[in-house]
C-alpha positions as CSV (number, residue, x, y, z in Angstrom):
1,M,0.0,0.0,0.1
2,K,1.4,3.4,-1.0
3,A,1.2,6.4,1.6
4,Y,1.5,10.1,0.5
5,V,2.8,12.5,3.3
6,F,2.6,16.3,3.6
7,P,5.3,18.4,5.2
8,G,4.5,21.0,7.9
9,Q,6.1,24.5,8.7
10,G,9.9,24.6,8.3
11,A,9.9,23.0,4.7
12,Q,9.8,26.3,2.9
13,Y,12.6,27.8,0.7
14,I,12.8,30.6,-1.9
15,G,11.9,29.4,-5.3
16,M,9.5,26.8,-4.1
17,G,6.7,25.9,-6.6
18,K,8.3,27.9,-9.6
19,D,8.9,25.0,-11.7
20,L,5.3,23.9,-11.3
21,Y,4.2,27.4,-12.3
22,D,6.5,27.5,-15.2
23,N,5.8,24.0,-16.6
24,S,2.0,23.3,-15.9
25,E,-1.0,25.4,-17.0
26,L,-3.1,23.6,-14.4
27,A,-0.3,24.8,-11.8
28,K,-0.4,28.4,-13.0
29,D,-4.1,28.6,-12.8
30,L,-4.3,27.4,-9.2
31,F,-1.4,29.7,-8.1
32,E,-3.3,32.6,-9.7
33,Q,-6.5,31.5,-7.9
34,A,-4.5,31.5,-4.6
35,N,-3.2,35.0,-5.3
36,D,-6.9,36.0,-5.8
37,I,-8.2,34.2,-2.6
38,L,-5.3,35.5,-0.2
39,G,-5.4,39.2,-1.6
40,F,-1.7,39.2,-2.1
41,R,0.8,37.7,-4.6
42,I,2.2,34.9,-2.5
43,T,3.8,33.7,-5.7
44,D,6.2,36.6,-5.7
45,I,7.3,35.9,-2.4
46,M,7.6,32.1,-3.0
47,F,9.4,32.4,-6.1
48,S,11.7,35.5,-5.7
49,G,11.1,37.0,-2.1
50,T,13.4,37.1,0.8
51,D,13.8,34.5,3.6
52,E,12.4,37.1,5.9
53,E,9.2,37.5,4.0
54,L,8.9,33.8,3.3
55,K,9.4,33.1,7.1
56,Q,6.3,35.1,8.2
57,T,3.5,32.5,9.4
58,K,0.9,34.1,7.2
59,V,3.1,33.5,4.3
60,T,4.9,30.3,5.1
61,Q,1.8,28.1,6.0
62,P,-0.1,28.9,2.8
63,A,3.2,28.6,0.8
64,I,3.8,25.1,2.0
65,F,0.2,24.1,1.4
66,L,0.1,25.4,-2.1
67,H,3.5,23.6,-3.0
68,S,2.2,20.3,-1.8
69,V,-1.4,20.5,-3.1
70,I,-0.6,21.7,-6.3
71,L,2.1,19.2,-6.9
72,S,-0.4,16.5,-6.2
73,K,-2.8,17.7,-8.7
74,V,-0.1,18.1,-11.6
75,I,0.9,14.5,-10.8
76,G,-2.6,13.7,-12.1
77,N,-3.7,10.4,-12.7
78,D,-0.4,8.9,-11.2
79,F,-1.4,10.3,-7.8
80,K,-3.2,7.2,-6.3
81,P,-2.7,7.3,-2.5
82,D,-4.0,4.2,-0.4
83,M,-3.5,6.4,2.7
84,V,-2.2,9.9,3.5
85,A,-1.1,12.0,6.5
86,G,0.4,15.4,7.1
87,H,2.7,16.8,9.7
88,S,0.7,19.7,11.5
89,L,-0.1,22.1,8.9
90,G,0.5,19.3,6.4
91,E,-2.8,17.7,7.5
92,L,-4.6,20.3,5.5
93,S,-2.6,19.5,2.5
94,A,-3.6,15.9,2.9
95,L,-7.2,16.5,3.3
96,V,-7.3,18.4,0.0
97,A,-5.2,15.8,-1.7
98,N,-7.6,13.0,-0.7
99,G,-10.7,14.9,-1.6
100,T,-12.0,15.8,1.9
101,L,-11.6,19.4,1.3
102,K,-12.1,21.5,-1.8
103,F,-8.7,23.4,-3.0
104,E,-10.2,26.9,-2.2
105,D,-11.7,25.7,1.2
106,G,-8.4,24.4,2.2
107,L,-6.3,27.5,1.3
108,K,-9.0,29.6,3.2
109,L,-8.8,27.5,6.3
110,V,-4.8,27.5,6.0
111,S,-4.8,31.2,5.8
112,K,-7.2,31.6,8.9
113,R,-5.2,29.0,10.9
114,A,-1.9,31.1,10.2
115,L,-3.3,34.5,11.1
116,A,-5.1,33.0,14.1
117,M,-1.7,31.4,15.4
118,Q,0.3,34.6,14.7
119,K,-2.1,36.3,17.2
120,A,-1.8,33.7,19.7
121,C,1.9,34.0,19.6
122,E,1.8,37.8,20.0
123,A,-0.6,37.5,23.1
124,E,2.1,35.6,25.1
125,P,5.9,35.1,25.0
126,S,6.1,31.4,24.2
127,T,8.4,29.0,22.2
128,M,9.4,25.4,21.5
129,A,12.3,23.2,21.9
130,A,13.6,19.8,20.4
131,I,14.7,17.2,23.0
132,L,17.0,14.4,21.4
133,G,18.0,11.2,22.9
134,L,15.3,10.6,25.5
135,E,12.4,8.1,25.9
136,D,9.2,10.0,25.4
137,E,8.0,8.8,28.8
138,I,10.9,10.9,30.5
139,V,10.2,14.0,28.7
140,E,6.4,13.7,29.4
141,E,7.1,13.2,33.0
142,V,9.4,16.1,33.4
143,C,6.8,18.4,31.5
144,Q,4.1,17.3,34.0
145,N,6.3,18.3,37.0
146,I,7.2,21.9,35.9
147,K,5.4,24.9,37.1
148,G,3.8,26.7,34.1
149,V,2.9,25.6,30.5
150,V,5.1,23.0,29.0
151,V,3.8,20.0,27.3
152,A,5.0,17.3,24.7
153,A,4.0,18.8,21.4
154,N,5.5,17.0,18.2
155,Y,6.4,13.2,18.6
156,N,8.7,13.4,15.4
157,C,10.4,10.2,15.6
158,P,11.8,7.8,18.4
159,G,14.2,9.9,20.3
160,Q,13.0,13.3,18.9
161,L,10.3,15.0,20.8
162,V,9.5,18.6,20.7
163,I,8.1,20.5,23.7
164,S,6.0,23.6,23.6
165,G,5.0,26.2,26.2
166,A,5.8,29.5,28.1
167,V,9.6,30.6,27.6
168,D,10.2,30.3,31.4
169,A,8.9,26.8,31.6
170,I,10.6,25.7,28.5
171,D,14.0,27.0,30.0
172,V,13.5,25.0,33.1
173,A,12.3,22.0,31.1
174,C,15.4,22.0,28.9
175,E,17.7,22.3,31.9
176,T,16.1,19.4,33.8
177,L,16.0,17.2,30.6
178,T,19.8,17.8,29.9
179,K,20.5,16.6,33.4
180,K,18.2,13.6,32.9
181,G,20.4,12.6,29.9
182,A,18.9,14.4,26.9
183,R,21.8,14.4,24.1
184,R,20.4,17.9,23.3
185,A,17.8,20.4,24.5
186,L,17.6,22.9,21.6
187,K,15.2,25.9,21.6
188,L,13.6,26.4,18.1
189,P,13.6,29.5,16.1
190,V,9.7,29.6,16.0
191,G,7.2,32.4,16.9
192,G,5.2,30.6,19.7
193,A,4.0,27.3,21.4
194,F,2.3,25.6,18.6
195,H,0.5,22.5,19.8
196,S,0.1,23.6,23.3
197,P,-2.8,25.0,25.6
198,L,-1.3,28.4,24.6
199,M,-2.9,28.1,21.3
200,E,-6.5,28.0,22.5
201,P,-7.5,31.3,21.2
202,A,-6.4,30.2,17.7
203,R,-8.1,26.9,18.1
204,E,-11.4,28.5,19.0
205,E,-11.2,30.8,16.1
206,L,-10.0,28.2,13.6
207,A,-12.8,25.6,14.9
208,K,-15.5,28.2,13.9
209,A,-14.1,28.3,10.2
210,I,-13.9,24.6,10.2
211,E,-17.3,24.3,11.4
212,E,-18.8,26.2,8.6
213,T,-16.7,24.4,5.7
214,E,-17.9,21.4,3.9
215,F,-16.0,18.1,4.5
216,S,-16.6,15.2,1.9
217,T,-15.9,11.6,2.3
218,P,-12.3,11.1,1.3
219,S,-11.0,8.7,-1.4
220,C,-8.6,7.1,1.0
221,P,-8.2,7.1,4.8
222,I,-6.3,9.9,6.6
223,Y,-4.1,9.2,9.6
224,Q,-4.6,12.3,11.8
225,N,-2.1,14.0,14.2
226,V,-4.6,13.9,17.1
227,T,-5.5,10.1,17.0
228,A,-2.7,8.6,14.7
229,I,-5.2,6.1,13.1
230,A,-7.0,5.8,9.8
231,V,-10.2,8.0,9.7
232,T,-12.5,8.2,6.7
233,N,-15.6,9.9,8.4
234,P,-16.1,13.4,7.5
235,K,-17.6,14.3,10.9
236,E,-14.6,12.7,12.7
237,I,-11.9,14.1,10.4
238,K,-13.5,17.5,11.3
239,E,-13.5,17.1,15.1
240,N,-9.8,15.9,15.0
241,L,-8.8,18.9,12.9
242,M,-10.7,21.2,15.4
243,A,-8.5,19.8,18.2
244,Q,-5.3,19.8,16.2
245,L,-3.9,23.2,17.4
246,T,-3.7,22.6,21.2
247,A,-3.1,18.9,20.8
248,P,0.4,17.0,20.2
249,V,1.2,15.8,16.7
250,K,1.5,12.1,17.1
251,W,3.8,11.6,14.1
252,T,6.0,8.7,15.6
253,Q,2.6,7.0,16.4
254,T,1.2,7.7,12.8
255,M,4.3,6.2,11.1
256,K,4.3,3.0,13.2
257,Q,0.4,2.7,12.5
258,M,0.6,3.3,8.8
259,I,3.3,0.7,8.5
260,S,1.4,-1.8,10.8
261,D,-1.6,-1.2,8.5
262,G,0.4,-2.4,5.4
263,C,2.0,0.9,4.1
264,S,4.8,-0.5,1.9
265,S,6.3,2.8,0.6
266,V,6.0,6.6,1.3
267,T,5.9,9.6,-1.2
268,E,6.5,13.0,0.3
269,V,4.6,15.6,-1.4
270,G,5.9,19.2,-1.1
271,P,9.3,21.0,-0.2
272,G,12.1,19.3,1.6
273,K,12.5,15.5,2.6
274,V,12.0,15.9,6.4
275,L,9.2,13.5,6.6
276,Q,11.3,10.9,4.7
277,G,14.1,11.1,7.1
278,L,11.7,10.5,10.0
279,F,10.3,7.2,8.5
280,K,13.9,6.0,8.0
281,K,14.3,6.5,11.7
282,I,11.7,4.1,12.3
283,D,13.1,1.5,9.7
284,R,16.4,2.6,7.7
285,K,15.5,0.3,5.0
286,F,12.0,1.6,4.2
287,P,11.3,2.8,0.7
288,T,10.7,6.7,0.4
289,E,10.8,9.2,-2.3
290,S,9.9,12.8,-3.2
291,A,7.1,13.5,-5.5
292,T,8.1,14.7,-8.9
293,I,6.8,15.9,-12.1
294,L,8.3,14.4,-15.1
């Protein structure tokens, strides 16, 4: 069984998507449609902007979504997933790719998500940190015993767990986890505490928009971040997506579940190769590739 996976924030680079725009009329139409929907020419920033411009959350999230989704559409008849999943933001790309969401509805939700998250970040100083080389249980236990908001946020692969929360609590957690034997406790250059209770205002705002959006029955199951199991029921998909911003991304659990359910190869759709690398951490010989247009 073939799985297609979609990356989240952090995979962006200047020039992303330009080959699609230049070589496919369908891609060009969708990019121009996106410029109209967003109310600014995101293609100018993606193709030839500065790193600073591209790094703004309101640009980064739609840019990665557009690169992934448009690539999946340009692949056309060769795009035949048996299962899909996306890391954080990538979940919305996956939901358009498997037909749960229409392209324009997905883009509007991504834009709303980015702006709501930006607002939540500005409300309180918060951050995230990658903890390397410790068992998940130790990281969880340390977080539970620290005063202030700090939680396990991204279960990326065995031995790599990102924590998220208030700046002071993250500092204490990093110090404690280093003493507990973490190989590294590295603060990340992010704007805020994604996938933590501090995203509650953003979650509420996005939940309203999700509620008003039509979700269709998908062409194949999606493994969602919140549950890490296969889902095909539109109502369930909606509820899981609403919970996503304040819940952890269970990517380690997702990869293991997909493999256990018969996944035999993975194609990463979008910028970068981060997710392929994470699958290799589960099994070094696992077949992975990047989606390409011929």
